[in-house]
C-alpha positions in Angstrom: 66.6 84.0 49.3 69.0 86.5 50.8 70.4 89.1 48.5 74.0 88.6 47.4 76.3 91.6 49.1 79.2 92.7 47.1 82.2 94.4 48.4 84.4 97.0 46.1 87.6 95.1 46.7 86.0 91.7 45.4 84.6 93.0 42.2 87.4 95.4 40.8 91.0 95.4 40.3 92.5 97.7 42.6 95.5 98.1 40.6 93.6 98.9 37.4 91.6 101.4 39.5 94.5 103.2 40.8 95.9 103.6 37.5 92.6 105.1 36.1 92.3 107.4 39.1 96.0 108.6 38.6 95.4 109.5 35.0 92.0 111.1 35.9 93.9 113.4 38.2 96.6 114.2 35.8 94.2 115.0 33.0 91.8 117.1 35.1 93.9 118.6 37.9 91.6 117.1 40.6 92.6 115.4 43.7 91.0 112.0 44.0 90.5 108.9 46.3 88.2 105.9 45.9 86.7 104.8 49.0 84.4 101.6 50.0 81.1 101.8 51.7 82.7 102.4 55.0 84.6 105.3 53.8 87.9 103.3 53.9 90.2 104.1 51.0 91.0 101.0 48.4 93.6 103.0 46.6 96.4 105.8 47.4 95.4 109.5 47.0 96.0 110.9 43.6 97.1 114.8 43.1 96.4 115.5 47.0 97.0 119.3 47.5 99.5 120.7 50.0 96.7 122.8 51.6 94.5 119.7 52.4 97.5 117.7 53.5 98.4 120.4 56.1 94.6 120.6 57.2 94.6 117.1 57.8 97.8 117.5 60.2 95.6 118.9 62.8 93.0 117.1 64.7 90.2 119.7 64.3 91.1 119.9 60.6 91.3 116.1 60.1 87.8 115.9 61.9 86.3 118.4 59.7 87.6 116.6 56.5 86.3 113.1 57.6 82.8 114.7 58.6 82.7 116.3 55.3 83.7 113.1 53.2 81.2 111.0 55.3 78.3 113.3 54.7 79.0 113.6 51.2 79.3 110.1 50.5 76.0 109.4 52.1 74.4 112.3 50.1 75.7 110.8 46.9 74.3 107.5 47.5 71.0 108.9 48.5 70.8 110.7 45.2 72.3 108.0 43.2 74.5 110.6 41.2 77.6 112.7 41.6 77.2 115.0 44.6 79.0 118.8 44.2 79.6 120.4 47.4 81.9 122.8 49.5 84.0 121.1 52.1 84.4 122.7 55.6 87.4 124.7 54.4 85.4 125.9 51.4 87.0 123.9 48.5 84.9 122.4 45.9 84.7 118.8 46.2 82.7 115.9 44.1 81.4 112.7 45.7 80.4 110.0 42.9 78.7 106.9 44.3 79.5 103.5 43.0 76.2 101.5 43.0 75.9 98.0 41.2 72.4 96.2 41.3 71.0 98.9 43.7 73.9 98.0 46.2 76.1 101.0 47.3 79.7 99.8 47.3 81.6 103.1 47.7 82.3 106.5 46.2 84.9 108.4 44.2 86.0 111.5 46.2 87.4 114.3 44.0 88.1 118.1 44.1 90.1 120.2 46.2 89.7 123.0 43.8 88.1 126.5 43.9 85.5 127.5 41.1 85.9 130.4 39.0 82.2 131.6 38.7 79.1 132.3 41.0 78.1 128.6 41.0 80.2 128.2 44.0 77.7 130.4 46.1 74.9 127.9 45.2 76.9 124.8 46.5 76.0 123.3 50.0 78.9 123.8 52.6 78.2 120.7 54.5 80.4 121.4 57.8 81.8 124.2 59.8 85.4 125.2 59.2 87.7 123.0 61.3 90.5 125.5 61.1 90.3 129.4 61.5 92.3 130.6 58.4 92.8 134.1 59.8 95.2 132.5 62.6 97.0 130.2 60.1 99.4 132.3 57.8 101.0 129.0 56.3 97.5 127.8 55.3 96.5 131.1 53.8 99.6 130.9 51.7 99.0 127.3 50.5 95.2 128.3 49.6 96.7 130.7 47.2 98.1 127.7 45.2 94.8 126.0 45.1 93.8 126.0 41.3 90.8 127.8 40.1 88.4 125.8 37.6 85.2 126.3 35.7 82.3 125.0 37.4 81.3 123.2 34.4 84.7 121.3 33.9 84.4 120.2 37.5 80.8 118.8 37.0 81.9 117.2 33.8 85.2 115.7 35.2 82.9 114.1 38.3 80.4 112.6 35.9 83.3 111.2 33.9 84.8 109.3 36.7 81.4 108.2 38.0 80.5 106.6 34.5 83.8 104.9 34.4 84.1 103.7 38.0 80.5 102.1 37.8 81.1 100.7 34.6 84.1 98.9 35.9 82.3 97.7 39.1 79.4 96.4 37.0 81.7 94.4 34.8 83.4 93.0 37.9 80.1 92.0 39.5 78.8 90.5 36.1 82.3 88.4 36.1 81.8 87.4 39.5 78.4 86.2 39.2 79.4 84.4 36.1 82.2 82.6 38.0 79.8 81.6 40.7 77.3 80.3 38.3 80.1 78.1 36.7 81.1 76.9 40.3 77.5 76.1 40.9 77.3 74.1 37.6 80.2 72.1 38.5 79.0 71.5 42.0 75.7 70.2 40.6 77.3 68.0 38.1 79.6 66.6 40.9 76.4 65.9 43.1 74.6 64.2 40.0 77.7 61.9 39.8 77.9 61.3 43.4 74.2 60.4 43.4 74.7 58.2 40.6 77.5 56.3 42.4 75.3 55.9 45.3 72.8 54.4 43.2 75.2 52.2 41.6 76.5 51.0 45.1 73.0 50.4 46.5 72.4 48.2 43.7 75.7 46.4 44.2 74.8 45.8 47.9 71.6 44.4 47.1 73.1 42.2 44.5 75.6 41.0 47.0 72.8 40.3 49.5 71.1 38.1 46.9 74.3 36.4 45.8 75.0 35.6 49.6 71.7 33.5 49.7 72.1 29.7 48.4 68.7 28.6 47.2 67.1 31.0 49.9 63.5 29.9 49.5 64.2 26.3 50.0 66.4 27.2 53.0 63.5 29.4 54.4 60.9 26.5 53.9 63.3 24.1 55.5 63.6 26.3 58.5 59.8 26.5 58.9 59.7 22.7 58.9 62.3 22.3 61.4 60.4 25.0 63.7 57.3 23.0 63.5 59.1 19.8 64.3 60.7 21.3 67.3 57.5 22.6 68.6 55.8 19.1 68.1 58.7 17.5 70.1 58.4 20.0 73.0 61.6 21.8 72.1 60.4 25.4 72.8 63.6 27.0 72.9 64.8 25.4 69.6 61.7 26.3 68.0 62.2 29.8 69.2 65.7 30.3 67.8 64.6 28.7 64.5 61.8 30.9 64.3 63.8 34.0 65.0 66.3 32.7 62.2 63.5 32.3 59.8 62.4 35.9 60.3 65.7 37.1 59.7 65.7 35.3 56.4 62.2 36.5 55.5 63.5 40.2 55.9 66.2 39.7 53.8 64.2 37.9 51.0 61.3 40.5 51.1 62.5 43.8 52.0 66.2 44.3 52.3 66.9 47.9 51.6 63.4 49.2 51.5 62.2 51.9 54.1 60.0 50.8 57.0 59.5 51.8 60.4 62.3 51.6 62.9 60.2 49.2 65.0 60.3 46.7 62.0 64.0 46.9 62.0 64.3 46.5 65.7 62.4 43.4 65.4 65.2 41.7 63.2 67.7 43.1 65.7 65.7 41.2 68.4 65.8 38.1 66.5 69.4 38.0 65.8 70.3 38.8 69.5 68.2 36.0 70.5 70.1 33.6 68.6 73.4 35.0 69.6 72.3 34.9 73.4 71.4 31.3 72.8 74.9 30.7 71.6 76.5 32.7 74.4 74.1 32.7 77.3 76.6 33.7 79.9 78.9 35.9 77.8 76.6 38.3 75.9 74.6 40.7 77.8 72.4 43.3 76.0 70.7 46.4 77.2 68.0 48.4 75.2 67.1 52.1 75.7 64.8 53.1 73.0 62.3 56.1 73.2 58.7 55.1 71.8 58.6 58.2 69.9 61.3 57.0 67.5 59.8 53.6 66.5 57.5 55.0 63.7 60.6 57.0 62.0 61.7 55.3 58.8 65.0 53.5 58.1 66.1 51.1 55.3 65.6 47.5 56.5 68.6 45.4 57.7 70.8 48.5 58.4 71.1 48.5 62.1 71.4 44.5 62.4 74.5 44.3 60.2 76.3 46.8 62.5 74.8 45.0 65.8 76.4 41.7 64.4 79.7 43.5 63.5 79.9 44.7 67.1 79.4 41.0 68.6 81.5 39.1 66.1 84.6 41.5 66.0 84.2 43.0 69.4 82.5 40.8 72.0 82.8 37.0 70.7 86.6 37.2 70.6 86.8 38.7 73.9 87.3 35.7 76.5 85.0 37.1 79.2 82.3 38.4 76.7 80.7 41.9 77.4 77.7 44.1 76.9 76.1 45.6 73.9 73.9 48.8 74.2 71.5 50.0 71.6 70.3 53.4 72.5 67.7 55.3 70.3 66.4 58.7 71.2 64.6 61.8 69.5 66.6 65.0 69.2 64.1 67.5 67.5 64.0 66.8 63.9 66.6 63.9 64.2 66.8 60.5 65.5 70.1 59.5 67.1 71.0 55.7 67.0 74.0 54.4 69.2 75.3 50.9 69.0 78.1 50.5 71.6 79.9 47.4 72.9 82.8 47.0 75.4 84.5 44.5 73.4 88.3 44.2 72.0 87.9 47.7 70.1 90.2 48.6 67.1 93.3 50.3 66.3 93.3 54.0 65.3 94.5 53.1 61.6 91.6 50.6 61.2 89.0 53.3 62.4 90.3 55.8 60.0 90.0 53.3 57.1 86.3 52.6 58.1 85.7 56.2 58.0 87.2 56.5 54.6 84.9 53.6 53.7 87.8 51.5 52.2 86.1 49.1 50.0 89.4 46.9 49.6 89.9 46.1 53.3 88.3 43.1 54.8 88.4 41.4 58.2 87.3 44.2 60.7 85.6 46.4 58.2 83.5 43.5 57.0 80.0 43.3 58.3 77.8 40.2 57.4 78.6 40.6 53.7 77.7 44.0 53.4 80.6 45.9 54.8 80.2 49.3 56.8 80.7 51.1 53.5 77.5 49.5 52.0 75.6 50.4 55.2 76.7 53.9 55.1 76.1 54.3 51.2 72.7 52.9 51.7 71.8 55.6 54.3 73.5 58.1 52.4 71.3 57.1 49.4 68.2 57.6 51.2 68.9 60.5 53.4 71.7 62.5 51.6 73.2 65.4 53.7 70.6 64.6 56.4 72.5 61.5 57.6 75.6 61.8 59.6 77.7 59.2 61.4 80.6 59.0 63.8 82.8 56.0 65.0 85.1 55.9 67.9 87.1 52.9 69.1 89.9 52.2 71.5 91.8 48.9 71.9 90.5 47.2 75.0 87.6 49.5 75.6 85.3 48.8 72.8 83.6 50.5 70.0 80.7 53.2 69.7 79.0 54.0 66.4 76.6 57.0 66.3 74.1 57.5 63.6 72.0 60.6 63.1 69.0 60.2 60.7 66.0 62.7 59.9 62.9 61.9 61.9 60.4 60.8 59.2 57.3 58.9 60.3 57.0 56.1 58.0 53.5 55.4 56.2 54.2 51.5 56.1 52.3 49.7 58.7 54.1 47.6 61.5 54.7 44.0 60.3 52.5 41.6 62.5 
């Protein structure tokens, strides 16, 4: 798991930090500024000296200051503690890193003073002077105004600001993490609630299927008897249609909603289309384009057949000239793409939007063989979660195009014979 990256502005109250910095400068006499990990100030300068302000007005002086600050910030981060040094113009400065959970967030830059004792000689001068003071009378005058300060006081002030700033940053990070944990807990609860709703919707859908069957076993046995009678009488086409209807009923009785190979689901689609093409031999044309590689991928049974029925009943059947239904299935890496397309009557935009919202209250065009688009979608959501996606497009007079994306999962269930 990638380590969480924090930014100084996200974990501290900048206004509070500004007030602390101002009071620190007033109490110690040091100039100070707090910068982020890129060296960009997050607050205003406090107690900035006239000498340093004048130095930064020249290009060479400003470049020397930036080089000093950059080097000092990196060195402080490397050492993990306040770093005291001489800037390019010979003033004593402090760079105190702000480090939380091992991450460098920025630095407190303080100083712009001169030391009163010999410790100054031991400090590193980290850049060459950007300006020759001998040629700048005004700067020589302003340099005399720079305060002298005991080295021990400079060191103690830097340590104090380092402790305060890091403490504030650590509390900010802890608060941010706590807030994120709370948000994650809320999201988890919402996901659990959503899953419970999906499970309830699935049970309701299965109940609706059962309620829609009137004495189904008797009906199934009767169809079998009719099929055998048609065969004995030589009515082959009648026997074929009755057998197809019996197979549809058999699937709804035994396995509705259970996962099975896509090949098995397509067998129900074929049986349904056989019945419909018998009813409309000259008005319904069907074209299949199915990749063999997809046939073993699992899908809930009686998922595609209701959508195919919806396309025929509400799109093609009312169209006087009839039309064509396309069923296309192809493998896209770890996904299976299923398209159900018709060139029927199509739907107005407001109906399409209601279908996208899975409006349970709407009937008519949203109704799909007793299940409804919402139940088909919720069934797929229940089984595949976020790995399932779907799209619907429709235009009056042009037809409807439904696209379903499912994860490619080879089924362990054997094909139906």
